[in-house]
Each structure stands twice: as structure tokens, then as C-alpha cells.
N, C-alpha and C positions, 0 to 999 in steps of 0.2 A: 553598439558600442559595447565594449568588454568591460564588464564589471570584476573586480576582485571581492570574491566572497567566500565566507565560510560556511561548511555545511556541518552539523553536529548533529548526531545520531547516536540512540543508548537503546539498548533492546535489551531486555530482561524477562527472563526466562525462569520464573520460581517451581519446581514441582515442590509438594508439600506431601507430607505422610499424616495420617491419623495417628495420635500416640495414644488417646484418651478420647474413646466416643460417650456421648453425655446420656446417661442414663434415666432416660423419663418416667420411666413406671414405677420407680421409688417416688413418694410424696413428697414434696419440699426439697427435691433435689436441686443444687445449684451447680452443680457440674455442666460442663461446656465441652463442645469438641476441640482439643488440643489439636494442635498440627505444629511439624518442624520440617526442618528441610528434609527433603525425601535422600534418604539412604541408599536407595536405587537408583534414581534416576538424576542427571548432574543438573546445576543452573549455569545457565550462559547467560552474560556474562557472571563471572561470582559478583557477589555486593560490592566489593571494594574497587571492584574493577572501574576506571572512569569511563566517560562514554569516548569514542572515536570523534576524533576531530579531524577533517581535512580542510585546506585552503588550496583554493582552485581559481583561475580566471575562468568564466566561460561567455559565452557569447548570450545576451539576454536581449534577446530581437523580435520577440513577443511572437513567435509564430510556432507553427505544428510541429518545428522539432525541439523545441525547447521551454515552452510552455509560458515564460513570462516576459513583460514589457515593463520597464520603471514601477515594478511592485505591482502591477495588474495580471491576472493571470490569462491563459488564453486557453479557454474551455476547447474541449473536443467531444465530438458525438460518440456514444457507445449506443450502436442499435442491436436489434435480435440477429443480426447478420455477422458473423467471426471476422474481424478486419484489424490489419494492425496501424491503427489510428495514430500513431506517433511512428514521423519517419525523418530521414535527412542526415542522421548522426552516425557515423561509425566508430567503434573503440570507445562507447560511451563510459563513465566511471562511476555515475550515479544516477537513478531513476526512482522519483517517487510520483506515484500514484494516489488521489483521493476520492471518492466516490462522495459527490458532491449532497446528494440526496434530493437531487431535481432533473427532472428533465430537458434534455438540450433543446436550447432556443437560438443562439448564436456563439461563436467564439468569443466576444466580446463582454457579454451580458449573463448573465446567471437568470435561468427562468424563475419565473414567481408558482409555477406546477410542480408541486414535488413529485417525486417517485421514491417510496422506500420500501415500494415490493419489490423492486428489481433488484437483483445481484452484479456486481462487477466481475466477470469470468475474467480469470487471465490465464495464459495460456503460454507455450513455447513456440506453440505452432498453432496454425488454423483449428478448426474443430478435433484434430485428432492429437494435439502435443499434451504434454504434461501440463496438468494445471500447476499452476505456481499459487494462485491465491483467489479467493472469493470475498470481494468486500461487498459489505451491507453499509445502508448509510452512515455516514461518518467516518466510516474508516478508512483507512491508511496502509500503505504497507512501501517502505526503502528497500531498494536495492543496490546496495555499493557492489562494484566490479572493481577488479585491479585493473589500474590504470594504465595508460600507456602501451596499448595494443590489447585492450583485454579480448579483443576479436568479438564483440556483444554489441550487435546494433541497435540501434532505437527500433527498428522495424521487424527485431526478431519477435517481438512480444503480440499478440493478439488481444485484443478486447471484445467481448460481447456480454450483453444483456440477458442475463438470464433470470429464473426462478430458480428457489431453492433446490428444486430436484434437477437442475441444471437442462429444464425445457425454455425453450426461448423466450424471452422478458418480453411484458406487455407492451413497456415503452421506450424511448431511447432514455438515456443517463447522459448527463454532464460531468465530464472528467477532468479534475484539474489536475497538472503534472507537474514535473520538474524533472528536464532530462539535460545532463551536465557532460560535456566533455572537456577533459584539461587541455 
């Protein structure tokens, strides 16, 4: 069934610089490190900019192509072998990926076995592609694309369970996702 939904995201990166460092060598010093917005690096977006909102219609079929059915997630397995675990959509508009912190057991039920040791490595191609992100337990990433022929397909992304040093992970990870095509 087609559901009309809104997706709202807001990303704020706020580089800071210290203008006064605390001097703890002085007895009774009440100074604390004081930070201001960086004069060297820009903030994205500016503090007064609103979150981006996109209203689109998307298919909520509950499969490995879109990720949800009637509000329930469809989990995919991220293993120690790089694979494009999300496939089936061309010219996608939006991709949300989350490390659940649990091992994979089924597409409809989240396992009770934790996996907080391994990261989800996201690449643009199998083991040789550019690393987009490394997600640890509970972390997520939103990747918005230009709609209407973005040229980005759901199968363009590769996922792998890895250690912090990019070696193969010890266990599977249940990955939650939302993949949207207008």
C-alpha cells in the first residue's frame, strides 16, 4: 500500500574553539574552558536554519527494499562478508540506516543477543569502495539524495560487520533501515 509520509531530518555540526583555557595550577581557580563558534571552520547548517522536510509518497511493503510495513521494521543481516543487503529500488530519494546493537535472528523479530562490539561499515562498493560511515551500537545515518532520477540505487551500498580496526566482525548485526523512492 502507498503511504503518504513526511520525513524530517536535521543535521548540525558545530565546530568550537577554546578562547580561555582553565588554569588549574592556580589555587582556587574558578575558570573553566570557554568555547565559542569556530572562526576557522563553518557550522552546517547555521543555528537558525530550520530542519529539512520532504513530503513524498512511498511504498511501505515491508520487504528488503524499503524496510517497514505498518510501522514494523524489516531487519536485514549484516555479516562479516561485504554485501549489498538492501536491493530493489532505483533512483532512491532517501536512505536511513541504524545499528540496532543486536545480532540478526530474523527479518521481523529483533534478537535478544546483543552485539555492541561490532560496527556496521557502509561503503559505496564491496570491500574496495569509499567508506561512507562506521556505525556503532545505536548510531544511525541519514543519506538524502536528489529526487527524480538521482541515479543512486539501493544496491549501490555495501554493508559489513567489522571491528574498530576494520577487520571482519565477530557476529552478525541486525540493521534497521528505511529506503524511500518518490
